[in-house]
N, C-alpha and C positions, 0 to 999 in steps of 0.2 A: 575559916571561922564562920559559924552560922550567922545568918542575917540579923537575928535578934540578940546576938552576943554583944556585950559592951566592947567598945573600942579600947585597945590597950592604952594605958596612960603613957605620955611621952616621958623620956628620962627626966629625973628630977632636976638635973643641971643640964642646960642646953649645951650641945657641942659647939654652938656658935651663936653670936648675937649679930643680928642684921640691923644696922642703924641707917635710917633714911633721914638725911639732914634736910629739913624744910621741904618735904615733898609737895608737889603742885597738882598732880593729876590723880583724881580719886580712883580711877580704874587700875592704875599701877599699884597703889597702896592696897586695894582689894586683892589684887593678884599676889602681893607680898604676904598678906594675911593667909592666903591659901598655901603659899610656899612654906611659911612658918608652920602651919598646921600639919602638912604632910611630911615635913622633915624633922620637926622638933626644935628647929632654931627659934630663938626668941626675937621678936621684932620690936624695935624701938623707933619711935617717931619723934623728931625734934621740931618743935614749933618755931615759927608759925607754920601752920599747914595751909595749903592753898585751897582747902575745901573743908566742909563740915563732916565729921566722922559718921553722920547719919545719912549722907547723900546716897541716893539710889544707885549711882554708878559704882560707888565703893562697895555697897552691899551686894550688888549683882556680880561683880568680879570676884568677891570673896565667897559667894554663894552661901552654903551652909557650914562654912569652915570657921566662922567667927568664934564659936565656943570651943573649937579645938585648938586654936592658936593662943599663944601667950604674947601679949602686946602691952607695951608701956608707952606713954606719951610724956615727954619731958619738955619743960618750958625753955630750956637753953641747951646748947651743946655741952657746956660744962656740967650741967645737971645730969645729962645722960652719962657722961664719963664718970661722974661721982658715983653713979649707981653701978658702975663696972670697975671697981678699984683693982688696979694691978693687971687688968686685961690688956693684951696686945691689941693695937688698933691698926688695921690695914685700910688705908684710904684708896679707894678705886678711882683712878683718873686716867684719861687717855695720855696724859703727860707724865709717864713714869718709865723707868728702865726695867724694873722687876716685873715679870709676868706672874699672873695668879698661880700658875703651876710651879713656880720657883719657890714658893713659900712652903715651909713645913708647918702646916697648921696644927694647933694644939687645942684641946677642949677649952671653951670659954673665950676664944679669940673674937674680936669685933671686926665685922666687915662693914665698912662705912661707904655710903653712896650719897652723892649730891643730888640736888633738884634737877628735874628733867631738862629744863631749857639751858642751864648753865654749867652744871657739874658743881663740884665743891669749890668754894671760894678760897682764895690764897691764904686767908688767916686760918681757916680750918686745916688746910693742907700743911701749914707751918706750925700747927699746934704741937706743943712739946709731948703730948701723949700719943701722937701718931708715930707708930713704930716704923712704918714704911709706906711708900706710895706704890700702888700695884696697878697694872694694866691687864686688860684682856686683849690678846692679839686680834687685830682686824686688818683687813686689806687697806692699803694706803688710800688717802683721800676720803675716807668715810669718817663722819663725825662721831657717832657713838651707837651703841646698842640701845634698845629700849631699856629703861631702868630695871624693870623686873626680870627681863631676859638676862641682863648682866648680873643681877643678884642671884638668879638661879644658877648660872654658870659657876659663880664663886661659891655659893652654898653647897652645891653638889660636889665640888672639888674638896672643900673643907670636910664635908661629911664623909666622902670616900676615904680621905686620909686618916680620919679618926675612927674608921672601922664601921661606918654606918650605924652608929650607936642607936639602939632602940628599934631598928628596922627588923 
């Protein structure tokens, strides 16, 4: 594509929704904005956020991808789910039996991630809309992946399974 050609529009319906529940670190959210922009996933942030959306670290991590990503901010987890009626919700946690590659992803699935220091709280993991708890395999004795690294692993697996829509 020539340098001056417009970027192709992302698919009208995202292949997946990435939900960050109460994110704390602006750089991780900036990286998630970039992830959403390059894959066509839709990013949802559930308040309270641990930063202001105008913070320099957030903008630096997202670079010039902010206008290429689709992002929504929701006041509560239930409000985020209300915006995604009928969608399957996969809660990513180190405490799960199902691995992320065992899921047969469908367009519109929700990939849910918890805040950096703690992960998803028990009440969110037990929410009736959560379809399954899912883990990304790691070596024993390791606490977790970086939030956006984990989201990237999951997003690319879901995108691969749904045929890399829009790529």
